[in-house]
C-alpha positions as CSV (number, residue, x, y, z in Angstrom):
1,M,42.8,12.4,4.5
2,G,39.2,10.6,5.1
3,S,38.3,7.5,6.8
4,F,36.4,4.5,6.0
5,H,34.4,3.1,8.7
6,Y,33.0,-0.4,8.0
7,V,29.8,-1.1,10.1
8,G,28.8,-4.6,8.5
9,L,26.3,-5.7,6.3
10,G,23.1,-5.9,9.2
11,V,23.5,-2.5,9.8
12,L,23.4,-1.6,6.3
13,M,20.4,-4.1,5.6
14,A,18.5,-2.8,9.0
15,K,18.9,0.6,7.2
16,G,17.3,-0.7,4.0
17,R,14.6,-2.6,5.6
18,A,13.4,0.6,7.4
19,A,13.9,2.5,4.3
20,V,11.7,0.2,2.4
21,L,9.2,0.0,5.2
22,E,8.9,3.4,6.1
23,A,7.8,3.9,1.6
24,V,5.7,1.0,1.8
25,T,3.8,2.0,4.6
26,E,3.7,6.2,3.1
27,S,2.3,3.6,-0.9
28,C,-0.2,2.0,1.1
29,E,-1.6,5.4,3.0
30,D,-1.9,7.1,-0.2
31,L,-3.4,3.7,-2.1
32,A,-6.3,3.9,0.6
33,A,-6.7,7.7,0.0
34,K,-7.0,7.5,-3.6
35,A,-9.5,4.1,-3.0
36,M,-11.4,6.2,-1.0
37,A,-11.8,8.8,-3.3
38,N,-12.9,6.3,-6.0
39,A,-15.5,4.5,-3.5
40,P,-18.8,4.9,-5.2
41,V,-20.7,6.5,-2.4
42,D,-24.6,5.4,-1.0
43,T,-24.6,5.5,2.3
44,G,-20.5,6.1,2.8
45,T,-20.5,2.5,4.7
46,L,-17.8,1.3,1.8
47,R,-15.7,4.8,1.5
48,A,-15.0,4.7,5.1
49,S,-14.3,1.1,5.2
50,V,-11.4,1.2,2.9
51,H,-7.7,1.4,5.3
52,V,-4.7,0.2,5.7
53,E,-5.4,-3.0,7.4
54,S,-1.2,-4.1,7.7
55,V,2.4,-3.2,7.1
56,V,4.7,-5.9,7.5
57,Q,8.1,-7.0,7.5
58,S,9.2,-10.5,7.6
59,G,13.0,-11.1,6.4
60,N,14.3,-8.5,3.4
61,T,10.0,-8.5,2.6
62,V,7.9,-5.8,3.5
63,T,4.2,-6.5,2.5
64,G,1.1,-4.1,3.4
65,T,-2.5,-5.1,2.9
66,V,-5.6,-2.2,2.4
67,A,-8.6,-3.4,2.7
68,T,-12.2,-2.9,3.1
69,G,-13.9,-3.8,6.4
70,G,-16.9,-3.6,8.7
71,E,-20.1,-3.3,7.7
72,A,-18.9,-3.5,4.2
73,N,-17.1,-6.5,4.2
74,E,-19.7,-8.5,3.0
75,Y,-20.3,-6.8,-0.1
76,A,-17.0,-4.9,-1.0
77,V,-15.8,-6.9,-3.4
78,Y,-19.3,-7.1,-5.4
79,V,-18.9,-3.8,-5.8
80,E,-15.9,-3.9,-6.7
81,V,-16.2,-7.2,-10.1
82,G,-19.7,-6.3,-10.1
83,T,-22.6,-9.0,-9.7
84,S,-24.7,-10.8,-12.7
85,R,-27.6,-8.1,-11.4
86,M,-24.8,-5.4,-10.9
87,G,-22.0,-3.5,-12.9
88,A,-19.3,-3.2,-11.3
89,Q,-17.9,-0.3,-9.7
90,P,-13.9,-1.1,-9.4
91,Y,-12.3,1.6,-6.8
92,M,-9.6,-0.6,-5.0
93,G,-7.8,-1.6,-8.7
94,P,-7.9,1.4,-10.3
95,A,-5.8,3.0,-7.7
96,L,-3.8,0.2,-8.0
97,I,-3.4,0.0,-11.3
98,D,-2.5,3.7,-12.3
99,N,-0.3,4.5,-9.2
100,A,1.8,1.2,-9.1
101,A,4.8,2.6,-11.3
102,T,5.2,5.4,-8.6
103,Y,4.8,3.4,-5.5
104,R,7.7,0.9,-6.9
105,E,10.0,4.3,-7.9
106,A,8.9,5.3,-4.2
107,I,10.3,2.3,-2.9
108,A,12.9,1.6,-4.7
109,A,14.3,4.8,-4.4
110,A,13.8,4.4,-0.6
111,A,16.1,1.8,-0.5
112,R,18.8,3.4,-3.1
113,G,18.9,6.7,-0.8
114,Q,20.3,4.0,1.9
115,F,23.2,2.7,-0.1
């Protein structure tokens, strides 16, 4: 006959948080790669500046940030949304919108896999 061992809610929650942290990190890395591929190329500075800035866990919340930086930081938003003199060339938004459902499912599956 099988046995049952209760490890406690804290252990179970820690396993779930670790799985979600990993899934958010992987989703952010994928988003950064897709945004890089979408970024228009003049000098390549904008494309090269897209990166995973942070993945932070606070309590039961995990937040990932994909951003631009360096020399491109001053103009990246103008490329994304456009200006009165230049049309938008979105690269970050479409990468997120096109893949949001996939990321949500990957994160949910990671959490489900622990329980």
